[in-house]
N, C-alpha and C positions, 0 to 999 in steps of 0.2 A: 568327166565334166570339169571345166575350168571357168573361172570368172573372166568376163570380157571387159577389158578396160576401155574399149572403144565406145561402149554404150553404158557407161557407169559414171557415177559421180566423180568429179575431178579431185575431190578430197580423199578418195580411196587410195590406200597404199597397198600394192599387190606384192606378193612373194614372187620370186624369179620364175617359178613354174605356174603361176596364176591359180594355184589351188587354195591359197589363203589370202584374205583381205582384212585390212584393219582400217578403221575410221578413227582419226584423232581429232576430235571436235569437242571442245568444252561447252559449246552452246547447244541449244536444242534445235538442230537443223535436220531436215530430211536429206538422206543420201541414198540414192538408188543404185544397186549393184545388180547387173544382169549376168547370166551365164552365157557360155558360147554354144549352148545346146538348146534346141527348141523341142517341145513336147506336144504331141497331138492326142495321145491316149496312154493309158496304162497307169501303173502305180510307181511312184518315184520317192525315194527316201533320201533325206538330206540330214547331215549331222552338222550342227552349229555349236561352236564353243564361244560363249559370250564371256569376255574377260571380266574378272571381278571389279576392275576399276571403271567399268562402263557406268556412266552416270545417267544415261538416257534410256528410254524404252526402245525396243526393237520390234519392227514389223516385218514379218516374213510371209511371203505369199506368192501369188502367180499373177502375171500381167499378160494380156493378149497382145499388147503393143510394146514396142521398144522406143518409139519416137514420141516423147512427151517431155515436159519439163522435169528433169531429174532431181530438182529441188522440191518436188511435191511428192505426196504419198500416192503411189499407183493405186492402192486399194481404195482411195477416196474417189476414184473415177469409176465409170461404168464398165471399164475394160479390165478390171482387176479385183482381187480380193486378198485379204491378209489376216493374219493372226497377230495380235498385239501382245508383246511380252514385257511386263513391267516387274522389276525386281525378281526376275527368274520365274514368274508365274504367267501362264497363258490364260 
């Protein structure tokens, strides 16, 4: 699985192989990053490494749509859900 820059926030900085992404934002803005793989069923495990210098909370979740305002939180809409991580706590 890789990150998909075509349907991700324009503030995202991707590694050459698109397996890592970094957001460099000192303000409290939403940035949505999508993968290049869709899921319809099953159990899927993701490993996220939140850098210690991250000053904002992280929302990780699932969205049924890819076409929406990427500056909004997908889990605030009826087509997604997410977990909120603040200071390393979910």
